C-alpha positions in Angstrom: 83.7 104.3 101.2 86.2 104.5 104.1 86.3 107.7 106.1 89.3 109.8 105.1 88.8 112.7 107.4 91.8 113.7 109.4 91.8 111.8 112.7 89.9 108.8 111.3 91.3 105.6 112.7 92.0 102.5 110.6 91.0 99.1 112.1 93.9 97.1 113.6 95.6 94.4 111.6 97.6 91.7 113.4 99.8 89.2 111.6 101.3 86.1 113.3 105.0 86.0 112.4 105.4 82.3 112.1 108.9 81.0 111.0 107.3 80.1 107.6 106.0 83.7 107.1 109.4 85.2 108.0 111.4 82.9 105.7 108.9 82.9 102.9 108.7 86.7 102.7 112.5 87.1 102.8 112.8 84.6 99.9 109.9 86.3 98.0 111.7 89.6 98.1 114.9 87.8 97.0 116.7 88.6 100.3 119.0 85.7 100.8 120.7 87.2 103.9 121.0 84.3 106.3 119.6 86.2 109.3 116.2 86.2 107.6 116.0 82.4 106.9 118.6 80.5 109.0 117.7 80.5 112.8 121.0 79.1 113.9 123.0 81.7 112.0 120.7 84.5 113.2 121.2 83.4 116.8 125.0 83.0 116.3 125.0 86.7 115.2 123.2 87.8 118.4 119.5 87.8 117.2 116.8 86.0 119.1 115.6 84.2 115.9 115.1 85.0 112.2 113.4 88.4 111.6 111.5 90.3 108.9 113.5 92.2 106.3 112.8 95.8 105.4 111.1 95.0 102.1 108.6 92.8 103.9 108.0 95.4 106.5 107.4 98.1 103.9 105.1 95.8 101.9 103.1 95.0 105.0 102.7 98.6 105.9 101.4 99.3 102.4 99.1 96.3 102.6 97.7 97.6 105.8 96.7 100.9 104.2 95.5 99.4 100.9 93.4 96.7 102.6 91.5 99.6 104.3 91.5 102.1 101.4 90.5 99.5 98.8 91.9 98.0 95.6 91.8 101.2 93.7 94.2 103.0 96.1 97.5 104.0 94.4 100.4 104.4 96.8 102.2 107.7 96.1 104.8 107.5 98.8 105.9 105.6 101.9 108.2 106.9 104.6 109.0 104.5 107.4 111.5 104.2 110.2 112.5 100.8 111.5 112.6 100.2 115.2 113.0 96.9 117.1 113.3 93.6 115.2 110.1 91.6 114.3 111.2 88.0 115.2 109.6 84.8 114.2 107.1 83.7 116.8 105.9 87.2 117.6 102.8 89.1 116.4 103.0 92.3 114.3 100.0 94.6 114.9 99.4 97.6 112.8 97.4 100.7 113.8 96.9 103.9 111.8 95.3 107.3 111.6 94.5 109.6 108.7 96.8 112.6 109.3 96.6 114.5 106.0 94.5 115.3 103.0 95.7 117.4 100.1 95.0 117.6 96.4 93.2 114.2 96.4 96.0 112.5 98.4 95.4 110.9 101.8 98.2 110.4 104.3 98.0 107.7 107.0 100.4 107.5 109.9 101.1 103.8 110.6 102.6 102.0 113.5 103.5 98.4 113.6 104.3 96.9 117.0 105.7 93.6 118.3 106.3 92.5 121.9 109.5 94.4 122.0 107.9 97.7 121.0 107.6 99.7 117.8 108.9 97.7 114.8 107.9 100.3 112.2 106.5 103.8 112.3 105.9 106.2 109.4 103.4 107.4 106.8 101.8 106.0 103.7 100.3 108.4 101.2 97.8 107.3 98.5 95.4 108.6 96.0 92.1 107.2 94.7 91.1 107.4 91.1 88.8 110.4 90.8 90.5 112.2 93.6 87.3 114.0 94.5 86.5 110.8 96.5 89.1 111.8 99.0 
C-alpha cells in the first residue's frame, strides 16, 4: 500500500512528448483544433510546434496519481491550472505530494513541468474502496 500520510512524495513520472503522442492524444480526445495536430498551422499562429490539449493534460495528471494510488483509486475531483505550453519534442515530468486526508479521501498536489516551466499545477483528490485504507 502506498503511503498516504500528508507530506508523502509520489515518484516522478516523465513522458516524452513525441509528435505522435501529441497528435494521437488530441485526436483521441476528439480535439480537432489544428494547433494540436498541424505543425505548420501551429507555427503560423505563433506556437513553437503542436502542443498538448487540456483534456490530455488533465488525463495525464489523473494517470500520474492513479498509477501511484493503484487501480482501485476513484478520482473524486481534479482542479488544475495550465501554465506554459507542452510542445512536441519536450518532456513532461510530474511530481506530487500528499497534501490532504479527510473522510477517506486523499488529495495530492501535482506539478507537471516542461523545459519552459510549469505546464500544469493543481490537485487531484481520490478515494479508495474501504476508505479506512486511507
